[in-house]
PDB file of N, CA, C, O and CB in Angstrom:
ATOM      1  N   MET A   1       8.348  85.699   0.203  1.00  0.00           N
ATOM      2  CA  MET A   1       8.457  84.507   1.042  1.00  0.00           C
ATOM      3  C   MET A   1       9.513  84.778   2.117  1.00  0.00           C
ATOM      4  O   MET A   1      10.595  85.287   1.827  1.00  0.00           O
ATOM      5  CB  MET A   1       8.829  83.237   0.186  1.00  0.00           C
ATOM      6  N   GLU A   2       9.185  84.437   3.333  1.00  0.00           N
ATOM      7  CA  GLU A   2      10.086  84.651   4.468  1.00  0.00           C
ATOM      8  C   GLU A   2      11.154  83.550   4.533  1.00  0.00           C
ATOM      9  O   GLU A   2      11.011  82.490   3.923  1.00  0.00           O
ATOM     10  CB  GLU A   2       9.285  84.695   5.787  1.00  0.00           C
ATOM     11  N   LEU A   3      12.214  83.824   5.277  1.00  0.00           N
ATOM     12  CA  LEU A   3      13.313  82.869   5.434  1.00  0.00           C
ATOM     13  C   LEU A   3      12.804  81.501   5.888  1.00  0.00           C
ATOM     14  O   LEU A   3      13.187  80.473   5.329  1.00  0.00           O
ATOM     15  CB  LEU A   3      14.341  83.403   6.437  1.00  0.00           C
ATOM     16  N   ASN A   4      11.944  81.494   6.900  1.00  0.00           N
ATOM     17  CA  ASN A   4      11.469  80.205   7.422  1.00  0.00           C
ATOM     18  C   ASN A   4      10.724  79.404   6.347  1.00  0.00           C
ATOM     19  O   ASN A   4      10.876  78.186   6.262  1.00  0.00           O
ATOM     20  CB  ASN A   4      10.552  80.430   8.636  1.00  0.00           C
ATOM     21  N   GLU A   5       9.933  80.081   5.542  1.00  0.00           N
ATOM     22  CA  GLU A   5       9.189  79.404   4.472  1.00  0.00           C
ATOM     23  C   GLU A   5      10.143  78.879   3.390  1.00  0.00           C
ATOM     24  O   GLU A   5       9.956  77.783   2.863  1.00  0.00           O
ATOM     25  CB  GLU A   5       8.150  80.366   3.846  1.00  0.00           C
ATOM     26  N   LYS A   6      11.158  79.673   3.073  1.00  0.00           N
ATOM     27  CA  LYS A   6      12.142  79.260   2.067  1.00  0.00           C
ATOM     28  C   LYS A   6      12.904  78.029   2.526  1.00  0.00           C
ATOM     29  O   LYS A   6      13.110  77.093   1.754  1.00  0.00           O
ATOM     30  CB  LYS A   6      13.120  80.399   1.770  1.00  0.00           C
ATOM     31  N   LEU A   7      13.324  78.034   3.792  1.00  0.00           N
ATOM     32  CA  LEU A   7      14.072  76.886   4.310  1.00  0.00           C
ATOM     33  C   LEU A   7      13.248  75.607   4.246  1.00  0.00           C
ATOM     34  O   LEU A   7      13.737  74.559   3.825  1.00  0.00           O
ATOM     35  CB  LEU A   7      14.515  77.146   5.747  1.00  0.00           C
ATOM     36  N   LYS A   8      12.006  75.706   4.664  1.00  0.00           N
ATOM     37  CA  LYS A   8      11.143  74.521   4.652  1.00  0.00           C
ATOM     38  C   LYS A   8      10.916  74.026   3.223  1.00  0.00           C
ATOM     39  O   LYS A   8      10.976  72.826   2.957  1.00  0.00           O
ATOM     40  CB  LYS A   8       9.792  74.832   5.327  1.00  0.00           C
ATOM     41  N   ALA A   9      10.655  74.956   2.312  1.00  0.00           N
ATOM     42  CA  ALA A   9      10.411  74.581   0.915  1.00  0.00           C
ATOM     43  C   ALA A   9      11.647  73.938   0.292  1.00  0.00           C
ATOM     44  O   ALA A   9      11.534  72.923  -0.396  1.00  0.00           O
ATOM     45  CB  ALA A   9       9.992  75.811   0.096  1.00  0.00           C
ATOM     46  N   LEU A  10      12.821  74.515   0.526  1.00  0.00           N
ATOM     47  CA  LEU A  10      14.056  73.960  -0.030  1.00  0.00           C
ATOM     48  C   LEU A  10      14.322  72.558   0.520  1.00  0.00           C
ATOM     49  O   LEU A  10      14.720  71.658  -0.219  1.00  0.00           O
ATOM     50  CB  LEU A  10      15.246  74.884   0.280  1.00  0.00           C
ATOM     51  N   ARG A  11      14.099  72.387   1.811  1.00  0.00           N
ATOM     52  CA  ARG A  11      14.322  71.082   2.437  1.00  0.00           C
ATOM     53  C   ARG A  11      13.375  70.045   1.847  1.00  0.00           C
ATOM     54  O   ARG A  11      13.788  68.936   1.511  1.00  0.00           O
ATOM     55  CB  ARG A  11      14.135  71.170   3.967  1.00  0.00           C
ATOM     56  N   GLN A  12      12.116  70.410   1.726  1.00  0.00           N
ATOM     57  CA  GLN A  12      11.125  69.472   1.204  1.00  0.00           C
ATOM     58  C   GLN A  12      11.360  69.155  -0.270  1.00  0.00           C
ATOM     59  O   GLN A  12      11.167  68.017  -0.696  1.00  0.00           O
ATOM     60  CB  GLN A  12       9.726  70.034   1.394  1.00  0.00           C
ATOM     61  N   GLU A  13      11.777  70.157  -1.052  1.00  0.00           N
ATOM     62  CA  GLU A  13      12.080  69.928  -2.473  1.00  0.00           C
ATOM     63  C   GLU A  13      13.175  68.876  -2.647  1.00  0.00           C
ATOM     64  O   GLU A  13      13.189  68.122  -3.620  1.00  0.00           O
ATOM     65  CB  GLU A  13      12.507  71.243  -3.148  1.00  0.00           C
ATOM     66  N   ARG A  14      14.077  68.847  -1.691  1.00  0.00           N
ATOM     67  CA  ARG A  14      15.195  67.913  -1.761  1.00  0.00           C
ATOM     68  C   ARG A  14      14.917  66.601  -1.028  1.00  0.00           C
ATOM     69  O   ARG A  14      15.780  65.728  -0.950  1.00  0.00           O
ATOM     70  CB  ARG A  14      16.433  68.557  -1.191  1.00  0.00           C
ATOM     71  N   GLY A  15      13.718  66.476  -0.499  1.00  0.00           N
ATOM     72  CA  GLY A  15      13.316  65.240   0.159  1.00  0.00           C
ATOM     73  C   GLY A  15      14.092  64.954   1.427  1.00  0.00           C
ATOM     74  O   GLY A  15      14.325  63.795   1.771  1.00  0.00           O
ATOM     75  N   MET A  16      14.495  66.007   2.125  1.00  0.00           N
ATOM     76  CA  MET A  16      15.273  65.848   3.356  1.00  0.00           C
ATOM     77  C   MET A  16      14.384  66.053   4.574  1.00  0.00           C
ATOM     78  O   MET A  16      13.403  66.795   4.531  1.00  0.00           O
ATOM     79  CB  MET A  16      16.455  66.835   3.386  1.00  0.00           C
ATOM     80  N   THR A  17      14.749  65.382   5.660  1.00  0.00           N
ATOM     81  CA  THR A  17      14.068  65.599   6.931  1.00  0.00           C
ATOM     82  C   THR A  17      14.805  66.696   7.700  1.00  0.00           C
ATOM     83  O   THR A  17      15.938  67.047   7.371  1.00  0.00           O
ATOM     84  CB  THR A  17      13.998  64.279   7.767  1.00  0.00           C
ATOM     85  N   GLN A  18      14.154  67.219   8.712  1.00  0.00           N
ATOM     86  CA  GLN A  18      14.817  68.197   9.579  1.00  0.00           C
ATOM     87  C   GLN A  18      16.043  67.564  10.228  1.00  0.00           C
ATOM     88  O   GLN A  18      17.072  68.217  10.399  1.00  0.00           O
ATOM     89  CB  GLN A  18      13.842  68.725  10.664  1.00  0.00           C
ATOM     90  N   GLU A  19      15.928  66.310  10.581  1.00  0.00           N
ATOM     91  CA  GLU A  19      17.038  65.588  11.205  1.00  0.00           C
ATOM     92  C   GLU A  19      18.244  65.511  10.266  1.00  0.00           C
ATOM     93  O   GLU A  19      19.381  65.678  10.706  1.00  0.00           O
ATOM     94  CB  GLU A  19      16.593  64.173  11.609  1.00  0.00           C
ATOM     95  N   GLN A  20      18.004  65.262   8.992  1.00  0.00           N
ATOM     96  CA  GLN A  20      19.099  65.181   8.021  1.00  0.00           C
ATOM     97  C   GLN A  20      19.783  66.533   7.836  1.00  0.00           C
ATOM     98  O   GLN A  20      21.009  66.610   7.766  1.00  0.00           O
ATOM     99  CB  GLN A  20      18.577  64.672   6.674  1.00  0.00           C
ATOM    100  N   VAL A  21      18.992  67.586   7.757  1.00  0.00           N
ATOM    101  CA  VAL A  21      19.566  68.936   7.636  1.00  0.00           C
ATOM    102  C   VAL A  21      20.390  69.252   8.874  1.00  0.00           C
ATOM    103  O   VAL A  21      21.507  69.757   8.771  1.00  0.00           O
ATOM    104  CB  VAL A  21      18.450  70.005   7.441  1.00  0.00           C
ATOM    105  N   ALA A  22      19.841  68.956  10.034  1.00  0.00           N
ATOM    106  CA  ALA A  22      20.543  69.221  11.289  1.00  0.00           C
ATOM    107  C   ALA A  22      21.879  68.492  11.345  1.00  0.00           C
ATOM    108  O   ALA A  22      22.884  69.063  11.768  1.00  0.00           O
ATOM    109  CB  ALA A  22      19.677  68.812  12.476  1.00  0.00           C
ATOM    110  N   ALA A  23      21.891  67.232  10.920  1.00  0.00           N
ATOM    111  CA  ALA A  23      23.125  66.442  10.954  1.00  0.00           C
ATOM    112  C   ALA A  23      24.182  67.043  10.033  1.00  0.00           C
ATOM    113  O   ALA A  23      25.360  67.082  10.388  1.00  0.00           O
ATOM    114  CB  ALA A  23      22.843  64.986  10.552  1.00  0.00           C
ATOM    115  N   LYS A  24      23.777  67.509   8.863  1.00  0.00           N
ATOM    116  CA  LYS A  24      24.734  68.077   7.916  1.00  0.00           C
ATOM    117  C   LYS A  24      25.292  69.414   8.396  1.00  0.00           C
ATOM    118  O   LYS A  24      26.416  69.784   8.057  1.00  0.00           O
ATOM    119  CB  LYS A  24      24.079  68.253   6.558  1.00  0.00           C
ATOM    120  N   LEU A  25      24.500  70.134   9.186  1.00  0.00           N
ATOM    121  CA  LEU A  25      24.918  71.443   9.676  1.00  0.00           C
ATOM    122  C   LEU A  25      25.497  71.396  11.098  1.00  0.00           C
ATOM    123  O   LEU A  25      25.946  72.409  11.634  1.00  0.00           O
ATOM    124  CB  LEU A  25      23.745  72.395   9.638  1.00  0.00           C
ATOM    125  N   TYR A  26      25.474  70.201  11.692  1.00  0.00           N
ATOM    126  CA  TYR A  26      25.966  70.029  13.069  1.00  0.00           C
ATOM    127  C   TYR A  26      25.204  70.910  14.061  1.00  0.00           C
ATOM    128  O   TYR A  26      25.788  71.541  14.942  1.00  0.00           O
ATOM    129  CB  TYR A  26      27.463  70.352  13.138  1.00  0.00           C
ATOM    130  N   VAL A  27      23.869  70.931  13.886  1.00  0.00           N
ATOM    131  CA  VAL A  27      22.990  71.624  14.822  1.00  0.00           C
ATOM    132  C   VAL A  27      21.910  70.625  15.250  1.00  0.00           C
ATOM    133  O   VAL A  27      21.845  69.510  14.733  1.00  0.00           O
ATOM    134  CB  VAL A  27      22.356  72.929  14.175  1.00  0.00           C
ATOM    135  N   SER A  28      21.082  71.031  16.180  1.00  0.00           N
ATOM    136  CA  SER A  28      20.012  70.138  16.632  1.00  0.00           C
ATOM    137  C   SER A  28      18.821  70.201  15.674  1.00  0.00           C
ATOM    138  O   SER A  28      18.636  71.180  14.951  1.00  0.00           O
ATOM    139  CB  SER A  28      19.567  70.507  18.066  1.00  0.00           C
ATOM    140  N   ARG A  29      18.024  69.139  15.687  1.00  0.00           N
ATOM    141  CA  ARG A  29      16.799  69.144  14.892  1.00  0.00           C
ATOM    142  C   ARG A  29      15.863  70.239  15.386  1.00  0.00           C
ATOM    143  O   ARG A  29      15.123  70.839  14.607  1.00  0.00           O
ATOM    144  CB  ARG A  29      16.101  67.767  14.952  1.00  0.00           C
ATOM    145  N   THR A  30      15.905  70.489  16.685  1.00  0.00           N
ATOM    146  CA  THR A  30      15.081  71.543  17.273  1.00  0.00           C
ATOM    147  C   THR A  30      15.426  72.901  16.681  1.00  0.00           C
ATOM    148  O   THR A  30      14.540  73.720  16.436  1.00  0.00           O
ATOM    149  CB  THR A  30      15.255  71.573  18.792  1.00  0.00           C
ATOM    150  N   ALA A  31      16.723  73.142  16.449  1.00  0.00           N
ATOM    151  CA  ALA A  31      17.145  74.412  15.840  1.00  0.00           C
ATOM    152  C   ALA A  31      16.544  74.548  14.447  1.00  0.00           C
ATOM    153  O   ALA A  31      16.020  75.604  14.094  1.00  0.00           O
ATOM    154  CB  ALA A  31      18.692  74.504  15.769  1.00  0.00           C
ATOM    155  N   VAL A  32      16.619  73.488  13.662  1.00  0.00           N
ATOM    156  CA  VAL A  32      16.058  73.519  12.303  1.00  0.00           C
ATOM    157  C   VAL A  32      14.556  73.761  12.364  1.00  0.00           C
ATOM    158  O   VAL A  32      14.017  74.537  11.575  1.00  0.00           O
ATOM    159  CB  VAL A  32      16.359  72.196  11.549  1.00  0.00           C
ATOM    160  N   SER A  33      13.885  73.106  13.292  1.00  0.00           N
ATOM    161  CA  SER A  33      12.448  73.290  13.468  1.00  0.00           C
ATOM    162  C   SER A  33      12.125  74.746  13.803  1.00  0.00           C
ATOM    163  O   SER A  33      11.187  75.316  13.247  1.00  0.00           O
ATOM    164  CB  SER A  33      11.920  72.361  14.571  1.00  0.00           C
ATOM    165  N   LYS A  34      12.890  75.342  14.699  1.00  0.00           N
ATOM    166  CA  LYS A  34      12.664  76.748  15.077  1.00  0.00           C
ATOM    167  C   LYS A  34      12.863  77.668  13.879  1.00  0.00           C
ATOM    168  O   LYS A  34      12.095  78.609  13.679  1.00  0.00           O
ATOM    169  CB  LYS A  34      13.613  77.164  16.224  1.00  0.00           C
ATOM    170  N   TRP A  35      13.898  77.396  13.081  1.00  0.00           N
ATOM    171  CA  TRP A  35      14.128  78.222  11.893  1.00  0.00           C
ATOM    172  C   TRP A  35      12.949  78.141  10.945  1.00  0.00           C
ATOM    173  O   TRP A  35      12.555  79.144  10.351  1.00  0.00           O
ATOM    174  CB  TRP A  35      15.408  77.793  11.175  1.00  0.00           C
ATOM    175  N   GLU A  36      12.378  76.940  10.798  1.00  0.00           N
ATOM    176  CA  GLU A  36      11.287  76.734   9.844  1.00  0.00           C
ATOM    177  C   GLU A  36       9.944  77.267  10.346  1.00  0.00           C
ATOM    178  O   GLU A  36       9.055  77.559   9.547  1.00  0.00           O
ATOM    179  CB  GLU A  36      11.157  75.262   9.530  1.00  0.00           C
ATOM    180  N   THR A  37       9.798  77.391  11.640  1.00  0.00           N
ATOM    181  CA  THR A  37       8.536  77.903  12.184  1.00  0.00           C
ATOM    182  C   THR A  37       8.614  79.388  12.515  1.00  0.00           C
ATOM    183  O   THR A  37       7.629  79.987  12.947  1.00  0.00           O
ATOM    184  CB  THR A  37       8.149  77.122  13.429  1.00  0.00           C
ATOM    185  N   GLY A  38       9.783  79.975  12.311  1.00  0.00           N
ATOM    186  CA  GLY A  38       9.945  81.394  12.600  1.00  0.00           C
ATOM    187  C   GLY A  38      10.226  81.680  14.053  1.00  0.00           C
ATOM    188  O   GLY A  38      10.183  82.835  14.478  1.00  0.00           O
ATOM    189  N   GLY A  39      10.512  80.646  14.826  1.00  0.00           N
ATOM    190  CA  GLY A  39      10.795  80.817  16.246  1.00  0.00           C
ATOM    191  C   GLY A  39      12.222  81.250  16.528  1.00  0.00           C
ATOM    192  O   GLY A  39      12.578  81.523  17.674  1.00  0.00           O
ATOM    193  N   GLY A  40      13.029  81.313  15.497  1.00  0.00           N
ATOM    194  CA  GLY A  40      14.419  81.727  15.631  1.00  0.00           C
ATOM    195  C   GLY A  40      15.024  81.814  14.244  1.00  0.00           C
ATOM    196  O   GLY A  40      14.428  81.378  13.259  1.00  0.00           O
ATOM    197  N   SER A  41      16.207  82.381  14.184  1.00  0.00           N
ATOM    198  CA  SER A  41      16.898  82.519  12.902  1.00  0.00           C
ATOM    199  C   SER A  41      18.288  81.920  13.012  1.00  0.00           C
ATOM    200  O   SER A  41      18.911  81.979  14.073  1.00  0.00           O
ATOM    201  CB  SER A  41      16.977  84.004  12.468  1.00  0.00           C
ATOM    202  N   PRO A  42      18.780  81.341  11.917  1.00  0.00           N
ATOM    203  CA  PRO A  42      20.136  80.793  11.949  1.00  0.00           C
ATOM    204  C   PRO A  42      21.171  81.911  12.054  1.00  0.00           C
ATOM    205  O   PRO A  42      20.970  83.010  11.537  1.00  0.00           O
ATOM    206  CB  PRO A  42      20.402  79.941  10.695  1.00  0.00           C
ATOM    207  N   ASN A  43      22.286  81.613  12.735  1.00  0.00           N
ATOM    208  CA  ASN A  43      23.360  82.593  12.790  1.00  0.00           C
ATOM    209  C   ASN A  43      24.039  82.635  11.421  1.00  0.00           C
ATOM    210  O   ASN A  43      23.699  81.847  10.539  1.00  0.00           O
ATOM    211  CB  ASN A  43      24.387  82.249  13.922  1.00  0.00           C
ATOM    212  N   LEU A  44      24.981  83.537  11.241  1.00  0.00           N
ATOM    213  CA  LEU A  44      25.604  83.725   9.927  1.00  0.00           C
ATOM    214  C   LEU A  44      26.286  82.456   9.428  1.00  0.00           C
ATOM    215  O   LEU A  44      26.170  82.113   8.251  1.00  0.00           O
ATOM    216  CB  LEU A  44      26.617  84.860   9.987  1.00  0.00           C
ATOM    217  N   ASP A  45      26.995  81.756  10.312  1.00  0.00           N
ATOM    218  CA  ASP A  45      27.661  80.517   9.897  1.00  0.00           C
ATOM    219  C   ASP A  45      26.649  79.476   9.421  1.00  0.00           C
ATOM    220  O   ASP A  45      26.859  78.816   8.403  1.00  0.00           O
ATOM    221  CB  ASP A  45      28.494  79.946  11.053  1.00  0.00           C
ATOM    222  N   SER A  46      25.560  79.336  10.158  1.00  0.00           N
ATOM    223  CA  SER A  46      24.529  78.371   9.777  1.00  0.00           C
ATOM    224  C   SER A  46      23.823  78.799   8.494  1.00  0.00           C
ATOM    225  O   SER A  46      23.476  77.959   7.664  1.00  0.00           O
ATOM    226  CB  SER A  46      23.509  78.206  10.908  1.00  0.00           C
ATOM    227  N   LEU A  47      23.614  80.095   8.331  1.00  0.00           N
ATOM    228  CA  LEU A  47      22.976  80.599   7.123  1.00  0.00           C
ATOM    229  C   LEU A  47      23.839  80.285   5.896  1.00  0.00           C
ATOM    230  O   LEU A  47      23.330  79.872   4.854  1.00  0.00           O
ATOM    231  CB  LEU A  47      22.728  82.117   7.237  1.00  0.00           C
ATOM    232  N   GLN A  48      25.145  80.486   6.038  1.00  0.00           N
ATOM    233  CA  GLN A  48      26.065  80.171   4.940  1.00  0.00           C
ATOM    234  C   GLN A  48      26.084  78.671   4.659  1.00  0.00           C
ATOM    235  O   GLN A  48      26.138  78.255   3.501  1.00  0.00           O
ATOM    236  CB  GLN A  48      27.485  80.664   5.270  1.00  0.00           C
ATOM    237  N   ALA A  49      26.040  77.863   5.708  1.00  0.00           N
ATOM    238  CA  ALA A  49      26.022  76.409   5.537  1.00  0.00           C
ATOM    239  C   ALA A  49      24.728  75.964   4.858  1.00  0.00           C
ATOM    240  O   ALA A  49      24.747  75.061   4.023  1.00  0.00           O
ATOM    241  CB  ALA A  49      26.181  75.702   6.897  1.00  0.00           C
ATOM    242  N   LEU A  50      23.614  76.586   5.209  1.00  0.00           N
ATOM    243  CA  LEU A  50      22.333  76.268   4.564  1.00  0.00           C
ATOM    244  C   LEU A  50      22.382  76.616   3.080  1.00  0.00           C
ATOM    245  O   LEU A  50      21.897  75.856   2.242  1.00  0.00           O
ATOM    246  CB  LEU A  50      21.173  77.023   5.250  1.00  0.00           C
ATOM    247  N   ALA A  51      22.963  77.756   2.762  1.00  0.00           N
ATOM    248  CA  ALA A  51      23.072  78.169   1.362  1.00  0.00           C
ATOM    249  C   ALA A  51      23.900  77.157   0.574  1.00  0.00           C
ATOM    250  O   ALA A  51      23.544  76.804  -0.550  1.00  0.00           O
ATOM    251  CB  ALA A  51      23.702  79.577   1.257  1.00  0.00           C
ATOM    252  N   ARG A  52      25.002  76.690   1.158  1.00  0.00           N
ATOM    253  CA  ARG A  52      25.826  75.679   0.480  1.00  0.00           C
ATOM    254  C   ARG A  52      25.064  74.369   0.330  1.00  0.00           C
ATOM    255  O   ARG A  52      25.088  73.748  -0.733  1.00  0.00           O
ATOM    256  CB  ARG A  52      27.134  75.440   1.254  1.00  0.00           C
ATOM    257  N   LEU A  53      24.396  73.955   1.385  1.00  0.00           N
ATOM    258  CA  LEU A  53      23.651  72.698   1.366  1.00  0.00           C
ATOM    259  C   LEU A  53      22.578  72.696   0.276  1.00  0.00           C
ATOM    260  O   LEU A  53      22.418  71.717  -0.452  1.00  0.00           O
ATOM    261  CB  LEU A  53      23.008  72.446   2.730  1.00  0.00           C
ATOM    262  N   PHE A  54      21.849  73.806   0.177  1.00  0.00           N
ATOM    263  CA  PHE A  54      20.749  73.888  -0.771  1.00  0.00           C
ATOM    264  C   PHE A  54      21.164  74.482  -2.120  1.00  0.00           C
ATOM    265  O   PHE A  54      20.338  74.663  -3.015  1.00  0.00           O
ATOM    266  CB  PHE A  54      19.636  74.709  -0.178  1.00  0.00           C
ATOM    267  N   GLU A  55      22.451  74.779  -2.247  1.00  0.00           N
ATOM    268  CA  GLU A  55      23.016  75.300  -3.502  1.00  0.00           C
ATOM    269  C   GLU A  55      22.309  76.560  -3.973  1.00  0.00           C
ATOM    270  O   GLU A  55      21.923  76.680  -5.136  1.00  0.00           O
ATOM    271  CB  GLU A  55      22.942  74.242  -4.590  1.00  0.00           C
ATOM    272  N   VAL A  56      22.148  77.499  -3.040  1.00  0.00           N
ATOM    273  CA  VAL A  56      21.587  78.803  -3.334  1.00  0.00           C
ATOM    274  C   VAL A  56      22.493  79.851  -2.690  1.00  0.00           C
ATOM    275  O   VAL A  56      23.363  79.510  -1.889  1.00  0.00           O
ATOM    276  CB  VAL A  56      20.109  78.923  -2.818  1.00  0.00           C
ATOM    277  N   SER A  57      22.294  81.109  -3.033  1.00  0.00           N
ATOM    278  CA  SER A  57      23.085  82.162  -2.402  1.00  0.00           C
ATOM    279  C   SER A  57      22.444  82.549  -1.070  1.00  0.00           C
ATOM    280  O   SER A  57      21.260  82.302  -0.839  1.00  0.00           O
ATOM    281  CB  SER A  57      23.206  83.402  -3.336  1.00  0.00           C
ATOM    282  N   VAL A  58      23.233  83.146  -0.217  1.00  0.00           N
ATOM    283  CA  VAL A  58      22.704  83.639   1.052  1.00  0.00           C
ATOM    284  C   VAL A  58      21.612  84.655   0.782  1.00  0.00           C
ATOM    285  O   VAL A  58      20.599  84.691   1.482  1.00  0.00           O
ATOM    286  CB  VAL A  58      23.823  84.260   1.919  1.00  0.00           C
ATOM    287  N   ASP A  59      21.818  85.482  -0.235  1.00  0.00           N
ATOM    288  CA  ASP A  59      20.789  86.496  -0.578  1.00  0.00           C
ATOM    289  C   ASP A  59      19.459  85.853  -0.955  1.00  0.00           C
ATOM    290  O   ASP A  59      18.398  86.402  -0.656  1.00  0.00           O
ATOM    291  CB  ASP A  59      21.275  87.380  -1.740  1.00  0.00           C
ATOM    292  N   GLU A  60      19.508  84.693  -1.609  1.00  0.00           N
ATOM    293  CA  GLU A  60      18.262  84.015  -1.977  1.00  0.00           C
ATOM    294  C   GLU A  60      17.498  83.521  -0.757  1.00  0.00           C
ATOM    295  O   GLU A  60      16.274  83.398  -0.789  1.00  0.00           O
ATOM    296  CB  GLU A  60      18.556  82.846  -2.902  1.00  0.00           C
ATOM    297  N   LEU A  61      18.222  83.244   0.309  1.00  0.00           N
ATOM    298  CA  LEU A  61      17.573  82.765   1.531  1.00  0.00           C
ATOM    299  C   LEU A  61      16.903  83.903   2.305  1.00  0.00           C
ATOM    300  O   LEU A  61      15.918  83.686   3.010  1.00  0.00           O
ATOM    301  CB  LEU A  61      18.592  82.063   2.425  1.00  0.00           C
ATOM    302  N   ARG A  62      17.430  85.084   2.171  1.00  0.00           N
ATOM    303  CA  ARG A  62      16.908  86.215   2.961  1.00  0.00           C
ATOM    304  C   ARG A  62      15.592  86.707   2.459  1.00  0.00           C
ATOM    305  O   ARG A  62      15.031  87.649   3.019  1.00  0.00           O
ATOM    306  CB  ARG A  62      17.881  87.349   2.963  1.00  0.00           C
TER     307      ARG A  62
END
């Protein structure tokens, strides 16, 4: 499973919207959408924040 697929699955499992994830990470909803569609990748800080938010390791996201 690719990073974008993992992010979308984790978000949906937790019943969160892209807007909610974006607000918690202090990024735009568009950024979250791009990450989930494979149009871009989160930088290291955002990747670490996503791992904390979803309570997984950074390695699990990769």
